[in-house]
PDB file of N, CA, C and O in Angstrom:
ATOM      1  N   MET A   1     -33.992   9.697  32.535  1.00  0.00           N
ATOM      2  CA  MET A   1     -32.769  10.004  33.310  1.00  0.00           C
ATOM      3  C   MET A   1     -31.614   9.201  33.010  1.00  0.00           C
ATOM      4  O   MET A   1     -30.492   9.704  32.963  1.00  0.00           O
ATOM      5  N   ARG A   2     -31.832   7.952  32.800  1.00  0.00           N
ATOM      6  CA  ARG A   2     -30.674   7.111  32.381  1.00  0.00           C
ATOM      7  C   ARG A   2     -30.106   7.400  31.054  1.00  0.00           C
ATOM      8  O   ARG A   2     -28.895   7.278  30.868  1.00  0.00           O
ATOM      9  N   LYS A   3     -30.968   7.805  30.049  1.00  0.00           N
ATOM     10  CA  LYS A   3     -30.503   8.221  28.789  1.00  0.00           C
ATOM     11  C   LYS A   3     -29.638   9.409  28.847  1.00  0.00           C
ATOM     12  O   LYS A   3     -28.663   9.485  28.100  1.00  0.00           O
ATOM     13  N   ALA A   4     -29.931  10.346  29.687  1.00  0.00           N
ATOM     14  CA  ALA A   4     -28.999  11.602  29.775  1.00  0.00           C
ATOM     15  C   ALA A   4     -27.702  11.175  30.259  1.00  0.00           C
ATOM     16  O   ALA A   4     -26.713  11.733  29.784  1.00  0.00           O
ATOM     17  N   LYS A   5     -27.537  10.156  31.241  1.00  0.00           N
ATOM     18  CA  LYS A   5     -26.257   9.870  31.733  1.00  0.00           C
ATOM     19  C   LYS A   5     -25.403   9.084  30.577  1.00  0.00           C
ATOM     20  O   LYS A   5     -24.188   9.221  30.438  1.00  0.00           O
ATOM     21  N   ALA A   6     -26.168   8.301  29.830  1.00  0.00           N
ATOM     22  CA  ALA A   6     -25.367   7.544  28.754  1.00  0.00           C
ATOM     23  C   ALA A   6     -25.018   8.524  27.701  1.00  0.00           C
ATOM     24  O   ALA A   6     -23.917   8.411  27.162  1.00  0.00           O
ATOM     25  N   LYS A   7     -25.869   9.529  27.321  1.00  0.00           N
ATOM     26  CA  LYS A   7     -25.463  10.521  26.406  1.00  0.00           C
ATOM     27  C   LYS A   7     -24.197  11.423  26.910  1.00  0.00           C
ATOM     28  O   LYS A   7     -23.342  11.831  26.124  1.00  0.00           O
ATOM     29  N   LYS A   8     -24.183  11.652  28.138  1.00  0.00           N
ATOM     30  CA  LYS A   8     -23.174  12.509  28.670  1.00  0.00           C
ATOM     31  C   LYS A   8     -21.822  11.807  28.624  1.00  0.00           C
ATOM     32  O   LYS A   8     -20.785  12.422  28.378  1.00  0.00           O
ATOM     33  N   ALA A   9     -21.873  10.399  28.886  1.00  0.00           N
ATOM     34  CA  ALA A   9     -20.753   9.530  28.924  1.00  0.00           C
ATOM     35  C   ALA A   9     -20.285   9.366  27.529  1.00  0.00           C
ATOM     36  O   ALA A   9     -19.070   9.280  27.350  1.00  0.00           O
ATOM     37  N   ALA A  10     -21.103   9.312  26.501  1.00  0.00           N
ATOM     38  CA  ALA A  10     -20.781   9.205  25.149  1.00  0.00           C
ATOM     39  C   ALA A  10     -20.062  10.440  24.693  1.00  0.00           C
ATOM     40  O   ALA A  10     -19.049  10.352  23.999  1.00  0.00           O
ATOM     41  N   THR A  11     -20.566  11.588  25.071  1.00  0.00           N
ATOM     42  CA  THR A  11     -19.954  12.884  24.711  1.00  0.00           C
ATOM     43  C   THR A  11     -18.609  12.994  25.300  1.00  0.00           C
ATOM     44  O   THR A  11     -17.668  13.468  24.664  1.00  0.00           O
ATOM     45  N   LYS A  12     -18.508  12.568  26.494  1.00  0.00           N
ATOM     46  CA  LYS A  12     -17.211  12.677  27.162  1.00  0.00           C
ATOM     47  C   LYS A  12     -16.118  11.750  26.407  1.00  0.00           C
ATOM     48  O   LYS A  12     -14.962  12.120  26.203  1.00  0.00           O
ATOM     49  N   ALA A  13     -16.595  10.611  26.056  1.00  0.00           N
ATOM     50  CA  ALA A  13     -15.714   9.690  25.342  1.00  0.00           C
ATOM     51  C   ALA A  13     -15.227  10.291  23.922  1.00  0.00           C
ATOM     52  O   ALA A  13     -14.068  10.152  23.533  1.00  0.00           O
ATOM     53  N   LYS A  14     -16.139  10.915  23.248  1.00  0.00           N
ATOM     54  CA  LYS A  14     -15.846  11.569  22.017  1.00  0.00           C
ATOM     55  C   LYS A  14     -14.903  12.666  22.124  1.00  0.00           C
ATOM     56  O   LYS A  14     -14.087  12.867  21.224  1.00  0.00           O
ATOM     57  N   ALA A  15     -14.963  13.409  23.189  1.00  0.00           N
ATOM     58  CA  ALA A  15     -14.265  14.629  23.371  1.00  0.00           C
ATOM     59  C   ALA A  15     -12.743  14.320  23.791  1.00  0.00           C
ATOM     60  O   ALA A  15     -11.878  15.193  23.712  1.00  0.00           O
ATOM     61  N   LYS A  16     -12.497  13.116  24.209  1.00  0.00           N
ATOM     62  CA  LYS A  16     -11.120  12.738  24.658  1.00  0.00           C
ATOM     63  C   LYS A  16     -10.218  12.580  23.400  1.00  0.00           C
ATOM     64  O   LYS A  16     -10.474  11.708  22.570  1.00  0.00           O
ATOM     65  N   PRO A  17      -9.158  13.426  23.259  1.00  0.00           N
ATOM     66  CA  PRO A  17      -8.295  13.314  22.034  1.00  0.00           C
ATOM     67  C   PRO A  17      -7.344  12.051  22.106  1.00  0.00           C
ATOM     68  O   PRO A  17      -6.923  11.583  23.163  1.00  0.00           O
ATOM     69  N   VAL A  18      -7.089  11.611  20.973  1.00  0.00           N
ATOM     70  CA  VAL A  18      -6.182  10.458  20.848  1.00  0.00           C
ATOM     71  C   VAL A  18      -4.723  11.011  20.847  1.00  0.00           C
ATOM     72  O   VAL A  18      -4.366  11.883  20.056  1.00  0.00           O
ATOM     73  N   SER A  19      -3.922  10.467  21.757  1.00  0.00           N
ATOM     74  CA  SER A  19      -2.500  10.840  21.931  1.00  0.00           C
ATOM     75  C   SER A  19      -1.767  10.471  20.701  1.00  0.00           C
ATOM     76  O   SER A  19      -1.713   9.289  20.359  1.00  0.00           O
ATOM     77  N   THR A  20      -1.138  11.513  19.938  1.00  0.00           N
ATOM     78  CA  THR A  20      -0.177  11.100  18.896  1.00  0.00           C
ATOM     79  C   THR A  20       1.085  11.681  19.137  1.00  0.00           C
ATOM     80  O   THR A  20       1.861  11.821  18.191  1.00  0.00           O
ATOM     81  N   SER A  21       1.390  12.031  20.253  1.00  0.00           N
ATOM     82  CA  SER A  21       2.686  12.724  20.547  1.00  0.00           C
ATOM     83  C   SER A  21       3.939  11.615  20.515  1.00  0.00           C
ATOM     84  O   SER A  21       5.077  11.975  20.214  1.00  0.00           O
ATOM     85  N   VAL A  22       3.635  10.309  20.837  1.00  0.00           N
ATOM     86  CA  VAL A  22       4.625   9.281  20.726  1.00  0.00           C
ATOM     87  C   VAL A  22       4.197   8.276  19.595  1.00  0.00           C
ATOM     88  O   VAL A  22       3.337   7.406  19.737  1.00  0.00           O
ATOM     89  N   PRO A  23       4.869   8.501  18.535  1.00  0.00           N
ATOM     90  CA  PRO A  23       4.550   7.619  17.350  1.00  0.00           C
ATOM     91  C   PRO A  23       5.021   6.203  17.544  1.00  0.00           C
ATOM     92  O   PRO A  23       6.116   5.994  18.066  1.00  0.00           O
ATOM     93  N   ASP A  24       4.197   5.167  17.124  1.00  0.00           N
ATOM     94  CA  ASP A  24       4.567   3.822  17.175  1.00  0.00           C
ATOM     95  C   ASP A  24       5.517   3.533  16.145  1.00  0.00           C
ATOM     96  O   ASP A  24       5.204   3.682  14.964  1.00  0.00           O
ATOM     97  N   PRO A  25       6.814   3.073  16.539  1.00  0.00           N
ATOM     98  CA  PRO A  25       7.869   2.872  15.618  1.00  0.00           C
ATOM     99  C   PRO A  25       7.682   1.779  14.627  1.00  0.00           C
ATOM    100  O   PRO A  25       8.260   1.796  13.540  1.00  0.00           O
ATOM    101  N   VAL A  26       6.888   0.840  14.993  1.00  0.00           N
ATOM    102  CA  VAL A  26       6.547  -0.209  14.073  1.00  0.00           C
ATOM    103  C   VAL A  26       5.626   0.274  12.920  1.00  0.00           C
ATOM    104  O   VAL A  26       5.801  -0.039  11.743  1.00  0.00           O
ATOM    105  N   MET A  27       4.647   1.053  13.369  1.00  0.00           N
ATOM    106  CA  MET A  27       3.681   1.597  12.419  1.00  0.00           C
ATOM    107  C   MET A  27       4.421   2.651  11.504  1.00  0.00           C
ATOM    108  O   MET A  27       4.114   2.777  10.318  1.00  0.00           O
ATOM    109  N   ALA A  28       5.309   3.327  12.048  1.00  0.00           N
ATOM    110  CA  ALA A  28       6.075   4.277  11.210  1.00  0.00           C
ATOM    111  C   ALA A  28       6.913   3.550  10.178  1.00  0.00           C
ATOM    112  O   ALA A  28       6.952   4.019   9.041  1.00  0.00           O
ATOM    113  N   ARG A  29       7.589   2.441  10.470  1.00  0.00           N
ATOM    114  CA  ARG A  29       8.344   1.798   9.529  1.00  0.00           C
ATOM    115  C   ARG A  29       7.449   1.093   8.613  1.00  0.00           C
ATOM    116  O   ARG A  29       7.804   1.018   7.436  1.00  0.00           O
ATOM    117  N   ARG A  30       6.336   0.563   8.975  1.00  0.00           N
ATOM    118  CA  ARG A  30       5.336   0.035   7.923  1.00  0.00           C
ATOM    119  C   ARG A  30       4.914   1.092   6.902  1.00  0.00           C
ATOM    120  O   ARG A  30       4.861   0.871   5.693  1.00  0.00           O
ATOM    121  N   ALA A  31       4.619   2.257   7.483  1.00  0.00           N
ATOM    122  CA  ALA A  31       4.091   3.322   6.641  1.00  0.00           C
ATOM    123  C   ALA A  31       5.101   3.732   5.643  1.00  0.00           C
ATOM    124  O   ALA A  31       4.757   3.965   4.484  1.00  0.00           O
ATOM    125  N   LYS A  32       6.351   3.834   6.038  1.00  0.00           N
ATOM    126  CA  LYS A  32       7.452   4.223   5.146  1.00  0.00           C
ATOM    127  C   LYS A  32       7.706   3.175   4.096  1.00  0.00           C
ATOM    128  O   LYS A  32       7.998   3.509   2.947  1.00  0.00           O
ATOM    129  N   ALA A  33       7.591   1.790   4.498  1.00  0.00           N
ATOM    130  CA  ALA A  33       7.798   0.828   3.576  1.00  0.00           C
ATOM    131  C   ALA A  33       6.692   0.750   2.564  1.00  0.00           C
ATOM    132  O   ALA A  33       6.980   0.447   1.406  1.00  0.00           O
ATOM    133  N   TYR A  34       5.475   0.994   2.900  1.00  0.00           N
ATOM    134  CA  TYR A  34       4.270   1.050   1.925  1.00  0.00           C
ATOM    135  C   TYR A  34       4.528   2.231   1.071  1.00  0.00           C
ATOM    136  O   TYR A  34       4.296   2.138  -0.134  1.00  0.00           O
ATOM    137  N   ARG A  35       4.990   3.344   1.576  1.00  0.00           N
ATOM    138  CA  ARG A  35       5.279   4.660   0.814  1.00  0.00           C
ATOM    139  C   ARG A  35       6.301   4.304  -0.241  1.00  0.00           C
ATOM    140  O   ARG A  35       6.163   4.673  -1.407  1.00  0.00           O
ATOM    141  N   ASP A  36       7.380   3.550   0.197  1.00  0.00           N
ATOM    142  CA  ASP A  36       8.411   3.247  -0.696  1.00  0.00           C
ATOM    143  C   ASP A  36       8.034   2.231  -1.751  1.00  0.00           C
ATOM    144  O   ASP A  36       8.599   2.264  -2.844  1.00  0.00           O
ATOM    145  N   MET A  37       7.087   1.312  -1.470  1.00  0.00           N
ATOM    146  CA  MET A  37       6.598   0.368  -2.484  1.00  0.00           C
ATOM    147  C   MET A  37       5.631   1.043  -3.480  1.00  0.00           C
ATOM    148  O   MET A  37       5.509   0.558  -4.605  1.00  0.00           O
ATOM    149  N   GLU A  38       4.984   2.071  -3.139  1.00  0.00           N
ATOM    150  CA  GLU A  38       3.929   2.632  -4.065  1.00  0.00           C
ATOM    151  C   GLU A  38       4.270   2.761  -5.392  1.00  0.00           C
ATOM    152  O   GLU A  38       3.563   2.197  -6.227  1.00  0.00           O
ATOM    153  N   PRO A  39       5.398   3.518  -5.797  1.00  0.00           N
ATOM    154  CA  PRO A  39       5.758   3.642  -7.163  1.00  0.00           C
ATOM    155  C   PRO A  39       5.938   2.413  -7.859  1.00  0.00           C
ATOM    156  O   PRO A  39       5.563   2.341  -9.030  1.00  0.00           O
ATOM    157  N   HIS A  40       6.497   1.373  -7.257  1.00  0.00           N
ATOM    158  CA  HIS A  40       6.762   0.089  -7.936  1.00  0.00           C
ATOM    159  C   HIS A  40       5.463  -0.660  -8.172  1.00  0.00           C
ATOM    160  O   HIS A  40       5.307  -1.279  -9.225  1.00  0.00           O
ATOM    161  N   VAL A  41       4.503  -0.629  -7.214  1.00  0.00           N
ATOM    162  CA  VAL A  41       3.188  -1.238  -7.344  1.00  0.00           C
ATOM    163  C   VAL A  41       2.480  -0.591  -8.567  1.00  0.00           C
ATOM    164  O   VAL A  41       1.838  -1.264  -9.374  1.00  0.00           O
ATOM    165  N   CYS A  42       2.641   0.805  -8.658  1.00  0.00           N
ATOM    166  CA  CYS A  42       1.912   1.532  -9.729  1.00  0.00           C
ATOM    167  C   CYS A  42       2.585   1.172 -11.078  1.00  0.00           C
ATOM    168  O   CYS A  42       1.883   1.128 -12.088  1.00  0.00           O
ATOM    169  N   ASP A  43       3.913   0.912 -11.140  1.00  0.00           N
ATOM    170  CA  ASP A  43       4.545   0.480 -12.323  1.00  0.00           C
ATOM    171  C   ASP A  43       4.055  -0.878 -12.818  1.00  0.00           C
ATOM    172  O   ASP A  43       3.852  -1.115 -14.009  1.00  0.00           O
ATOM    173  N   LEU A  44       3.875  -1.770 -11.810  1.00  0.00           N
ATOM    174  CA  LEU A  44       3.384  -3.132 -12.102  1.00  0.00           C
ATOM    175  C   LEU A  44       1.962  -3.043 -12.708  1.00  0.00           C
ATOM    176  O   LEU A  44       1.627  -3.647 -13.727  1.00  0.00           O
ATOM    177  N   ALA A  45       1.169  -2.242 -11.994  1.00  0.00           N
ATOM    178  CA  ALA A  45      -0.210  -2.146 -12.498  1.00  0.00           C
ATOM    179  C   ALA A  45      -0.273  -1.505 -13.968  1.00  0.00           C
ATOM    180  O   ALA A  45      -1.120  -1.887 -14.776  1.00  0.00           O
ATOM    181  N   ARG A  46       0.635  -0.546 -14.261  1.00  0.00           N
ATOM    182  CA  ARG A  46       0.636   0.121 -15.497  1.00  0.00           C
ATOM    183  C   ARG A  46       1.175  -1.030 -16.543  1.00  0.00           C
ATOM    184  O   ARG A  46       0.596  -1.246 -17.608  1.00  0.00           O
ATOM    185  N   ALA A  47       2.169  -1.634 -16.184  1.00  0.00           N
ATOM    186  CA  ALA A  47       2.698  -2.798 -17.178  1.00  0.00           C
ATOM    187  C   ALA A  47       1.641  -3.707 -17.419  1.00  0.00           C
ATOM    188  O   ALA A  47       1.477  -4.070 -18.584  1.00  0.00           O
ATOM    189  N   ALA A  48       0.873  -4.154 -16.511  1.00  0.00           N
ATOM    190  CA  ALA A  48      -0.241  -5.155 -16.764  1.00  0.00           C
ATOM    191  C   ALA A  48      -1.344  -4.487 -17.584  1.00  0.00           C
ATOM    192  O   ALA A  48      -1.946  -5.157 -18.423  1.00  0.00           O
ATOM    193  N   GLU A  49      -1.638  -3.199 -17.383  1.00  0.00           N
ATOM    194  CA  GLU A  49      -2.614  -2.503 -18.338  1.00  0.00           C
ATOM    195  C   GLU A  49      -2.092  -2.404 -19.761  1.00  0.00           C
ATOM    196  O   GLU A  49      -2.846  -2.581 -20.718  1.00  0.00           O
ATOM    197  N   LEU A  50      -0.805  -2.121 -19.904  1.00  0.00           N
ATOM    198  CA  LEU A  50      -0.263  -2.042 -21.238  1.00  0.00           C
ATOM    199  C   LEU A  50      -0.251  -3.359 -21.943  1.00  0.00           C
ATOM    200  O   LEU A  50      -0.484  -3.403 -23.151  1.00  0.00           O
ATOM    201  N   ALA A  51       0.009  -4.437 -21.247  1.00  0.00           N
ATOM    202  CA  ALA A  51      -0.010  -5.789 -21.747  1.00  0.00           C
ATOM    203  C   ALA A  51      -1.486  -6.101 -22.220  1.00  0.00           C
ATOM    204  O   ALA A  51      -1.653  -6.737 -23.261  1.00  0.00           O
ATOM    205  N   MET A  52      -2.441  -5.708 -21.551  1.00  0.00           N
ATOM    206  CA  MET A  52      -3.767  -5.931 -21.937  1.00  0.00           C
ATOM    207  C   MET A  52      -4.135  -5.151 -23.106  1.00  0.00           C
ATOM    208  O   MET A  52      -4.866  -5.672 -23.949  1.00  0.00           O
ATOM    209  N   LEU A  53      -3.717  -3.972 -23.253  1.00  0.00           N
ATOM    210  CA  LEU A  53      -3.943  -3.111 -24.454  1.00  0.00           C
ATOM    211  C   LEU A  53      -3.242  -3.592 -25.662  1.00  0.00           C
ATOM    212  O   LEU A  53      -3.672  -3.276 -26.771  1.00  0.00           O
ATOM    213  N   ALA A  54      -2.164  -4.354 -25.525  1.00  0.00           N
ATOM    214  CA  ALA A  54      -1.399  -4.952 -26.624  1.00  0.00           C
ATOM    215  C   ALA A  54      -1.879  -6.357 -27.052  1.00  0.00           C
ATOM    216  O   ALA A  54      -1.273  -7.021 -27.893  1.00  0.00           O
ATOM    217  N   SER A  55      -2.980  -6.766 -26.436  1.00  0.00           N
ATOM    218  CA  SER A  55      -3.400  -8.121 -26.608  1.00  0.00           C
ATOM    219  C   SER A  55      -3.765  -8.549 -27.938  1.00  0.00           C
ATOM    220  O   SER A  55      -3.774  -9.743 -28.240  1.00  0.00           O
ATOM    221  N   ASP A  56      -4.094  -7.539 -28.822  1.00  0.00           N
ATOM    222  CA  ASP A  56      -4.411  -7.854 -30.250  1.00  0.00           C
ATOM    223  C   ASP A  56      -3.312  -8.229 -31.058  1.00  0.00           C
ATOM    224  O   ASP A  56      -3.454  -9.042 -31.972  1.00  0.00           O
ATOM    225  N   ASP A  57      -2.111  -7.642 -30.763  1.00  0.00           N
ATOM    226  CA  ASP A  57      -0.935  -7.920 -31.475  1.00  0.00           C
ATOM    227  C   ASP A  57      -0.055  -8.937 -30.753  1.00  0.00           C
ATOM    228  O   ASP A  57       0.558  -8.575 -29.749  1.00  0.00           O
ATOM    229  N   GLU A  58       0.040 -10.150 -31.190  1.00  0.00           N
ATOM    230  CA  GLU A  58       0.652 -11.181 -30.515  1.00  0.00           C
ATOM    231  C   GLU A  58       2.083 -10.950 -30.127  1.00  0.00           C
ATOM    232  O   GLU A  58       2.431 -11.186 -28.970  1.00  0.00           O
ATOM    233  N   SER A  59       2.957 -10.492 -31.041  1.00  0.00           N
ATOM    234  CA  SER A  59       4.279 -10.336 -30.747  1.00  0.00           C
ATOM    235  C   SER A  59       4.467  -9.210 -29.663  1.00  0.00           C
ATOM    236  O   SER A  59       5.277  -9.357 -28.747  1.00  0.00           O
ATOM    237  N   LEU A  60       3.691  -8.077 -29.798  1.00  0.00           N
ATOM    238  CA  LEU A  60       3.720  -7.009 -28.842  1.00  0.00           C
ATOM    239  C   LEU A  60       3.190  -7.477 -27.499  1.00  0.00           C
ATOM    240  O   LEU A  60       3.742  -7.062 -26.480  1.00  0.00           O
ATOM    241  N   PHE A  61       2.182  -8.292 -27.422  1.00  0.00           N
ATOM    242  CA  PHE A  61       1.561  -8.769 -26.331  1.00  0.00           C
ATOM    243  C   PHE A  61       2.710  -9.644 -25.507  1.00  0.00           C
ATOM    244  O   PHE A  61       2.897  -9.457 -24.305  1.00  0.00           O
ATOM    245  N   LEU A  62       3.376 -10.513 -26.195  1.00  0.00           N
ATOM    246  CA  LEU A  62       4.374 -11.342 -25.563  1.00  0.00           C
ATOM    247  C   LEU A  62       5.466 -10.548 -25.069  1.00  0.00           C
ATOM    248  O   LEU A  62       6.016 -10.850 -24.010  1.00  0.00           O
ATOM    249  N   PHE A  63       5.860  -9.452 -25.825  1.00  0.00           N
ATOM    250  CA  PHE A  63       6.920  -8.596 -25.220  1.00  0.00           C
ATOM    251  C   PHE A  63       6.414  -7.882 -24.015  1.00  0.00           C
ATOM    252  O   PHE A  63       7.201  -7.782 -23.073  1.00  0.00           O
ATOM    253  N   ALA A  64       5.279  -7.396 -23.904  1.00  0.00           N
ATOM    254  CA  ALA A  64       4.678  -6.783 -22.814  1.00  0.00           C
ATOM    255  C   ALA A  64       4.624  -7.667 -21.605  1.00  0.00           C
ATOM    256  O   ALA A  64       4.927  -7.257 -20.485  1.00  0.00           O
ATOM    257  N   VAL A  65       4.234  -8.885 -21.857  1.00  0.00           N
ATOM    258  CA  VAL A  65       4.001  -9.883 -20.739  1.00  0.00           C
ATOM    259  C   VAL A  65       5.350 -10.244 -20.267  1.00  0.00           C
ATOM    260  O   VAL A  65       5.519 -10.472 -19.069  1.00  0.00           O
ATOM    261  N   GLU A  66       6.312 -10.314 -21.096  1.00  0.00           N
ATOM    262  CA  GLU A  66       7.705 -10.673 -20.660  1.00  0.00           C
ATOM    263  C   GLU A  66       8.331  -9.542 -19.816  1.00  0.00           C
ATOM    264  O   GLU A  66       8.992  -9.791 -18.808  1.00  0.00           O
ATOM    265  N   GLN A  67       8.093  -8.253 -20.274  1.00  0.00           N
ATOM    266  CA  GLN A  67       8.487  -7.200 -19.447  1.00  0.00           C
ATOM    267  C   GLN A  67       7.823  -7.060 -18.077  1.00  0.00           C
ATOM    268  O   GLN A  67       8.473  -6.745 -17.080  1.00  0.00           O
ATOM    269  N   PHE A  68       6.458  -7.313 -18.057  1.00  0.00           N
ATOM    270  CA  PHE A  68       5.745  -7.347 -16.897  1.00  0.00           C
ATOM    271  C   PHE A  68       6.255  -8.410 -15.953  1.00  0.00           C
ATOM    272  O   PHE A  68       6.349  -8.160 -14.752  1.00  0.00           O
ATOM    273  N   GLU A  69       6.576  -9.543 -16.432  1.00  0.00           N
ATOM    274  CA  GLU A  69       7.059 -10.826 -15.637  1.00  0.00           C
ATOM    275  C   GLU A  69       8.439 -10.391 -15.029  1.00  0.00           C
ATOM    276  O   GLU A  69       8.681 -10.688 -13.859  1.00  0.00           O
ATOM    277  N   THR A  70       9.368  -9.689 -15.794  1.00  0.00           N
ATOM    278  CA  THR A  70      10.617  -9.244 -15.262  1.00  0.00           C
ATOM    279  C   THR A  70      10.485  -8.338 -14.129  1.00  0.00           C
ATOM    280  O   THR A  70      11.145  -8.504 -13.103  1.00  0.00           O
ATOM    281  N   MET A  71       9.593  -7.315 -14.290  1.00  0.00           N
ATOM    282  CA  MET A  71       9.297  -6.283 -13.375  1.00  0.00           C
ATOM    283  C   MET A  71       8.723  -7.014 -11.976  1.00  0.00           C
ATOM    284  O   MET A  71       9.123  -6.742 -10.844  1.00  0.00           O
ATOM    285  N   ALA A  72       7.821  -7.881 -12.270  1.00  0.00           N
ATOM    286  CA  ALA A  72       7.220  -8.586 -10.969  1.00  0.00           C
ATOM    287  C   ALA A  72       8.252  -9.405 -10.251  1.00  0.00           C
ATOM    288  O   ALA A  72       8.236  -9.532  -9.027  1.00  0.00           O
ATOM    289  N   GLN A  73       9.175  -9.975 -11.055  1.00  0.00           N
ATOM    290  CA  GLN A  73      10.234 -10.860 -10.293  1.00  0.00           C
ATOM    291  C   GLN A  73      11.087  -9.933  -9.577  1.00  0.00           C
ATOM    292  O   GLN A  73      11.470 -10.214  -8.441  1.00  0.00           O
ATOM    293  N   ARG A  74      11.428  -8.814 -10.166  1.00  0.00           N
ATOM    294  CA  ARG A  74      12.361  -7.845  -9.506  1.00  0.00           C
ATOM    295  C   ARG A  74      11.608  -7.246  -8.241  1.00  0.00           C
ATOM    296  O   ARG A  74      12.208  -7.052  -7.184  1.00  0.00           O
ATOM    297  N   PHE A  75      10.419  -6.997  -8.390  1.00  0.00           N
ATOM    298  CA  PHE A  75       9.648  -6.530  -7.234  1.00  0.00           C
ATOM    299  C   PHE A  75       9.638  -7.560  -6.138  1.00  0.00           C
ATOM    300  O   PHE A  75       9.825  -7.240  -4.964  1.00  0.00           O
ATOM    301  N   ARG A  76       9.422  -8.786  -6.518  1.00  0.00           N
ATOM    302  CA  ARG A  76       9.250  -9.940  -5.583  1.00  0.00           C
ATOM    303  C   ARG A  76      10.548 -10.100  -4.764  1.00  0.00           C
ATOM    304  O   ARG A  76      10.544 -10.224  -3.540  1.00  0.00           O
ATOM    305  N   LYS A  77      11.718 -10.086  -5.570  1.00  0.00           N
ATOM    306  CA  LYS A  77      12.957 -10.223  -4.876  1.00  0.00           C
ATOM    307  C   LYS A  77      13.257  -9.105  -3.880  1.00  0.00           C
ATOM    308  O   LYS A  77      13.812  -9.352  -2.810  1.00  0.00           O
ATOM    309  N   ARG A  78      12.890  -7.886  -4.235  1.00  0.00           N
ATOM    310  CA  ARG A  78      13.046  -6.754  -3.340  1.00  0.00           C
ATOM    311  C   ARG A  78      12.070  -6.863  -2.063  1.00  0.00           C
ATOM    312  O   ARG A  78      12.439  -6.552  -0.931  1.00  0.00           O
ATOM    313  N   TYR A  79      10.946  -7.281  -2.334  1.00  0.00           N
ATOM    314  CA  TYR A  79       9.911  -7.411  -1.254  1.00  0.00           C
ATOM    315  C   TYR A  79      10.335  -8.440  -0.190  1.00  0.00           C
ATOM    316  O   TYR A  79      10.193  -8.205   1.010  1.00  0.00           O
ATOM    317  N   TYR A  80      10.876  -9.626  -0.676  1.00  0.00           N
ATOM    318  CA  TYR A  80      11.282 -10.659   0.197  1.00  0.00           C
ATOM    319  C   TYR A  80      12.604 -10.333   0.867  1.00  0.00           C
ATOM    320  O   TYR A  80      12.896 -10.779   1.977  1.00  0.00           O
ATOM    321  N   ALA A  81      13.412  -9.523   0.139  1.00  0.00           N
ATOM    322  CA  ALA A  81      14.644  -9.150   0.833  1.00  0.00           C
ATOM    323  C   ALA A  81      14.489  -7.967   1.790  1.00  0.00           C
ATOM    324  O   ALA A  81      15.451  -7.530   2.421  1.00  0.00           O
ATOM    325  N   GLU A  82      13.178  -7.425   1.890  1.00  0.00           N
ATOM    326  CA  GLU A  82      12.748  -6.506   2.865  1.00  0.00           C
ATOM    327  C   GLU A  82      13.560  -5.148   2.533  1.00  0.00           C
ATOM    328  O   GLU A  82      14.007  -4.406   3.408  1.00  0.00           O
ATOM    329  N   GLU A  83      13.675  -4.948   1.257  1.00  0.00           N
ATOM    330  CA  GLU A  83      14.336  -3.592   0.815  1.00  0.00           C
ATOM    331  C   GLU A  83      13.437  -2.469   0.987  1.00  0.00           C
ATOM    332  O   GLU A  83      13.857  -1.317   0.872  1.00  0.00           O
ATOM    333  N   PHE A  84      12.107  -2.756   1.283  1.00  0.00           N
ATOM    334  CA  PHE A  84      11.079  -1.696   1.479  1.00  0.00           C
ATOM    335  C   PHE A  84      10.854  -1.583   2.863  1.00  0.00           C
ATOM    336  O   PHE A  84       9.734  -1.240   3.241  1.00  0.00           O
ATOM    337  N   SER A  85      11.822  -1.836   3.746  1.00  0.00           N
ATOM    338  CA  SER A  85      11.652  -1.939   5.250  1.00  0.00           C
ATOM    339  C   SER A  85      11.454  -0.621   5.848  1.00  0.00           C
ATOM    340  O   SER A  85      11.014  -0.558   6.996  1.00  0.00           O
ATOM    341  N   GLY A  86      11.756   0.525   5.136  1.00  0.00           N
ATOM    342  CA  GLY A  86      11.596   1.814   5.645  1.00  0.00           C
ATOM    343  C   GLY A  86      12.850   2.232   6.367  1.00  0.00           C
ATOM    344  O   GLY A  86      12.776   3.263   7.036  1.00  0.00           O
ATOM    345  N   ASP A  87      13.992   1.577   6.326  1.00  0.00           N
ATOM    346  CA  ASP A  87      15.145   2.013   6.939  1.00  0.00           C
ATOM    347  C   ASP A  87      16.073   2.847   6.034  1.00  0.00           C
ATOM    348  O   ASP A  87      17.133   3.289   6.477  1.00  0.00           O
TER     349      ASP A  87
END
């Protein structure tokens, strides 16, 4: 008898929909900021991948690492300046 009540309560809890009519403004800003950062993060990952592929040629590797470092510093400045704030 007790199991039936617990099962009914669990079913009732699952059936209750989550209210999404009022979005959380903080979460919306964060989502937009992450969305804005995504192409820059992908560029950094690709630059690091290219540097690793060029590791056999010393001059090409140094060039790739220098470019990666420049991109990473630019990203860092934008990140700490909160340019990805979603505004």
